[in-house]
C-alpha positions as CSV (number, residue, x, y, z in Angstrom):
1,X,138.6,163.5,-49.5
2,X,142.1,165.0,-49.6
3,X,143.6,166.8,-46.4
4,X,146.0,169.8,-46.9
5,X,149.2,169.4,-44.4
6,X,151.7,171.8,-43.5
7,X,155.1,170.7,-42.4
8,X,157.2,172.8,-40.0
9,X,160.6,171.4,-39.6
10,X,164.5,172.8,-40.3
11,X,165.6,169.0,-41.5
12,X,164.8,169.5,-45.3
13,X,165.6,165.2,-45.5
14,X,162.5,165.2,-42.5
15,X,160.3,167.5,-44.7
16,X,160.6,165.5,-47.8
17,X,160.1,161.6,-46.4
18,X,157.2,163.6,-44.8
19,X,155.6,165.2,-47.6
20,X,156.4,162.2,-50.2
21,X,154.8,159.5,-47.3
22,X,151.8,161.8,-47.1
23,X,151.1,162.3,-50.8
24,X,152.0,159.0,-51.5
25,X,150.1,156.8,-48.9
26,X,147.2,158.9,-48.3
27,X,146.5,161.1,-51.6
28,X,146.9,164.6,-49.1
29,X,148.3,167.7,-50.4
30,X,151.2,169.0,-48.3
31,X,152.8,172.3,-47.7
32,X,156.6,172.8,-46.6
33,X,158.4,175.2,-44.2
34,X,161.8,175.2,-43.0
35,X,161.3,177.7,-39.7
36,X,158.7,178.6,-37.2
37,X,158.4,182.2,-38.8
38,X,157.7,180.7,-42.3
39,X,155.5,177.8,-40.7
40,X,152.9,181.1,-39.2
41,X,153.2,182.7,-42.4
42,X,151.9,179.7,-44.5
43,X,149.8,178.8,-42.0
44,X,147.8,182.2,-42.6
45,X,148.3,181.9,-45.8
46,X,147.2,178.3,-46.9
47,X,144.7,177.3,-43.8
48,X,145.3,173.9,-43.4
49,X,143.7,171.1,-42.2
50,X,146.3,170.4,-39.6
51,X,150.0,171.0,-38.8
52,X,152.6,168.5,-38.3
53,X,155.5,170.8,-35.9
54,X,159.0,169.6,-35.2
55,X,160.0,170.3,-31.5
56,X,163.4,171.5,-31.8
57,X,164.3,174.0,-34.3
58,X,166.6,176.9,-34.2
59,X,165.3,180.6,-33.8
60,X,161.7,179.5,-33.0
61,X,161.2,176.2,-31.5
62,X,158.1,174.3,-31.6
63,X,156.0,175.1,-28.3
64,X,157.0,178.7,-29.2
65,X,155.3,178.4,-32.8
66,X,152.6,176.4,-30.9
67,X,151.5,179.5,-28.7
68,X,152.1,182.0,-31.8
69,X,149.6,179.9,-34.0
70,X,147.2,179.7,-31.0
71,X,147.6,183.8,-30.2
72,X,146.2,184.5,-34.0
73,X,142.4,183.8,-34.8
74,X,143.0,182.6,-38.1
75,X,145.2,179.9,-37.1
76,X,144.1,179.3,-33.2
77,X,141.9,176.3,-34.4
78,X,144.2,174.2,-36.7
79,X,144.9,171.2,-35.5
80,X,148.8,170.6,-34.5
81,X,150.6,167.3,-33.9
82,X,154.1,167.7,-32.8
83,X,157.3,165.3,-34.1
84,X,160.0,164.6,-31.8
85,X,162.9,162.9,-31.1
86,X,162.2,164.1,-27.5
87,X,160.6,160.5,-25.4
88,X,161.3,161.3,-21.5
89,X,157.6,161.5,-19.8
90,X,158.8,165.0,-18.7
91,X,158.8,166.8,-22.3
92,X,155.9,164.4,-23.5
93,X,154.2,165.8,-20.8
94,X,155.3,169.5,-21.5
95,X,154.3,169.1,-24.9
96,X,151.0,168.0,-24.2
97,X,150.1,170.7,-21.6
98,X,150.6,172.9,-24.9
99,X,147.2,171.6,-26.2
100,X,148.2,169.7,-28.9
101,X,146.6,166.6,-30.8
102,X,149.3,164.2,-30.6
103,X,152.8,163.9,-30.5
104,X,154.9,161.6,-32.9
105,X,158.1,160.3,-32.2
106,X,161.4,160.8,-34.7
107,X,162.1,158.7,-36.3
108,X,159.4,157.9,-38.1
109,X,157.5,155.0,-40.9
110,X,157.1,156.8,-43.6
111,X,154.1,153.8,-44.5
112,X,152.3,154.8,-41.2
113,X,153.1,158.2,-40.9
114,X,149.5,159.2,-42.5
115,X,147.7,156.8,-40.7
116,X,149.0,158.2,-37.4
117,X,147.9,161.4,-38.2
118,X,144.4,160.5,-39.1
119,X,144.0,158.5,-36.1
120,X,145.4,161.5,-33.9
121,X,142.5,163.9,-35.5
122,X,140.2,161.4,-36.2
123,X,139.9,161.4,-39.8
124,X,138.5,158.1,-41.6
């Protein structure tokens, strides 16, 4: 089964590498957004199976985007995986308190990214 993943990240290089990885390695369909606001709109429009969300973005950051997604009944149940360069335990606890399915770390390995996502979400 081909999953639909929404990648929300302000860095074009990260979006492109992640998209190429998920499309090539896993055969998933990828939708991209370059900001939290654009991500909210695309999540409503496309109803992805999961969202890969950057933590640090200008304007609406990742945690704020998570809260906005959870407020909307259309997007409230979409699994979210945070993508972050912050590896300190205090940051990880704060992110986990948001109710996300997993926290993945930058830089990620493009060859194993889809497996990390699938494992976190219980996909075969």
